ROLO-743155 format. One record per residue (C-alpha): y negated, z, x negated. Coordinates in steps of 0.2 Angstrom, whole numbers, plus 5000, padded with zeros to 4 digits. Layout:
YZX ...
! end
This chain:
508149225109 509449165096 509949255081 508749195067 509549125051 509449265038 509249275019 511149275017 511149095024 510149025010 511049064994 509549094984 510249124967 509349014954 508248934967 506348934970 505949014986 504248994995 503949155006 502649145019 502049335019 500649415029 499549485016 497949475027 497249645023 495549715025 494449715009 493049835004 491949784990 493249664983 494649794984 496149814996 495549935009 497249955018 498849895010 500049915026 500449735027 500749715008 501949865008 502849785023 503049625014 503949704999 505749715005 505949535007 505149494990 506149624981 507749564990 507549384984 507149444966 508649554966 509649394971 509049294956 507749194965 506049134958 504849194972 503249104977 502249194990 500849115001 499749195014 498049175022 496649305020 495249325032 494549175042 493649065029 492848895033 493448815017 493348905000 492549075001 492449164984 492449334993 494149295001 495149244985 496849324984 496549414967 496349584974 497949564984 498849504969 498349664960 498949774974 500549674977 501049704959 500549884959 501549924975 503049804970 503249854952 503349674947 502149554938 501149434949 500349274943 499049224955 498649034955 496948964960 497648824970 498748824986 499848674981 499848514970 500348464953 499548614944 500448734956 502148644953 501848654934 501448834934 502948874945 504148774933 503448874918 503649044926 505049154921 506149234933 505549404939 503749354940 503049324957 501849184959 500549204973 499649054979 497749044983 497149085001 498048955012 496548945024 495548875010 496548715014 495848625030 497548565033 498348735035 497848775053 498148585058 499948585051 499348435041 500948335036 500248305018 499948495015 501648535022 502448405010 501448474995 502048654999 503848595001 503748514984 503448694977 505148764981 506948734986 507048845001 505848935013 505749105020 504549155035 504149335034 502449335042 502749395060 500849405062 500649225061 502249165068 501349125084 500348995075 500948815072 500248805054 500848715039 501448875031 502348935046 503048775054 502748625043 503648695028 505048755039 505348575045 505548515027 506548645018 508048745022 507248905030 507649075036 506849235042 506349375030 506849555032 505149595040 505249455053 507049505058 506449685060 504949635071 505949515082 507349645084 506149785089 505149685101 506649595109 507349765113 505849795124 506149625133 508049615135 508649795140 507449935136 508050115139 507150185154 505950245159 504950105150 503150135147 501850015141 500150085135 498749955133 496949985126 495649905116 494049815121 494449665132 495649655147 495649465145 496549485129 497949585137 498049505155 499449395151 500549535144 500049645159 500549505172 502249475162 502749655160 502149745176 503749685185 504749745170 504049915166 504150085175 502350125171 500850045163 499450155156 497750065153 496450145143 495050095130 493649985134 494749875145 495050015158 493250005164 493549825171 494949895181 493950055186 492549935192 493849835202 494250005211 492450025216 491850145203 490150145196 490450125177 488650135170 488350035154 490250035150 491049885143 491549765157 492149585159 491449545176 492449375177 494049485176 493649605190 494449505204 495949465194 496349645189 495949695207 497349585212 498549675200 497949845206 498249805225 499749695222 501649725223 501649825206 499949895206 500650075209 501350065191 499650055183 498950225177 497050235173 496050375166 495450505178 494050565166 493150485152 491950535137 490250455140 488850435128 487050385129 487250245117 488550155106 488250265091 489250385080 488050525083 487650485101 487550635113 489150635124 489950725138 491550725148 491450665166 492650615180 492850425182 492050435199 490450515192 489950415177 488050435176 486950285176 486350235158 487950305150 489450215143 491250265142 491850275124 493550375125 494750445138 494450625143 495550785141 496350775158 496850595155 497550645138 498650775146 499250645159 499550505147 500550625136 501650685150 501950495154 502550475136 503550625136 504450565151 504850385144 506350325134 505450165128 503650155124 502550005118 500750045113 499449915109 497649955108 496650125105 496050235119 494250245113 493150215098 494350305086 493350255071 492150395076 492750565076 491850615092 492850475102 494550495093 495350625104 496150505116 496950395103 497450545093 498250625109 499250465113 499750455094 500350635094 501350605110 502250455103 502550545086 503350685095 504450595108 506250565105 506150395114 506150215106 504250185101 503450025095 501650005090 500749845088 499049775085 497849795071 496749935078 498350035085 499150025067 497450075059 497350225071 499150285068 498950265049 497250355050 498050495059 499550505047 500850475061 501650305056 503250385049 503650465066 503650295075 505150195077 504350035073 502549995068 502249805070 501249705058 500849575071 499649605085 499449435094 501149375090 501949535097 500949515113 501449335115 503249375112 503149515125 502249385137 503849285136 503149145125 504049045112 503349075095 503148915085 503648995068 505249065076 505748905085 505548815068 506848935060 508048935075 508348745072 509248795055 510548885065 511248725070 510948635054 
! end
């Protein structure tokens, strides 16, 4: 991957800069429930302000089908101002003449936040008319939303094709950390995968298995692999269409690298207060479902982390939102926090877990992008990054 054009390449003093940030945060009763992504966006915005730029920020929020009053950017604007220590003027439009006028009338030092970009049907289609309208709002463009860099949208690719563009500080940090895991990671190199569906992680499993020294698979996805090994898994989550595929991975050239739980925590129902017990994976009772890895697996997984020099973790080991099924995720988080190796965590649930457990400051890099990070590690080109790379040659 080429070096990305940086903020220094833009010369932003006195210019209006359109920044595509990732402010897609969870809301609870109209308030920001987790401000991790807002905080991660601040260094780029503050750097541009300090260099005398007028800053216009855009982002999507949720997955609206057109205008959705519950997904307006107002609570995000309030939290952005609070965390950043600068005034934020939130507009009710994404682009157009009213946005152009508001931006022209705004004093330096005030950040303008556009309305939810997904309110515009042309956003996800990378509609040329929307990209043109967005480009008219600024002199230069900065892509800082790693979490959407794998999408060819108007605010990731379209604007970058129309305005001089560069990577923001967060995007640079993300690409540097994840590229280190692709190019020449310090070994032993361990990847830990969890979460619900093996189909979501299959491509990264296939791409990384030849490159890693060990791959741990936990969470709901492990039961598809356990079934492929011939275990009865009760009512545990399984993707039957994936059983033969993962069976091929397990018996293939690199199958010996895959490490699965040896015991799990099973419950009688998918409920926070369900009765639960620990059982070996070979003895999962009929009528029960696995909701976490067991204590023996936690010890083994911790030992694997302790032995590693580079670790990438995406996906919790169980239903960590419920305390009874949190021990596996907490154990892996503790191991990553305590290791002296290079550690990267990606994926919304993994980040939420590490923050819930108060361990994020002990991780080398906590990524703001889930799908984008996986696609980068799969060896795919990310459209948003490709659109920036062309400016190296401009």
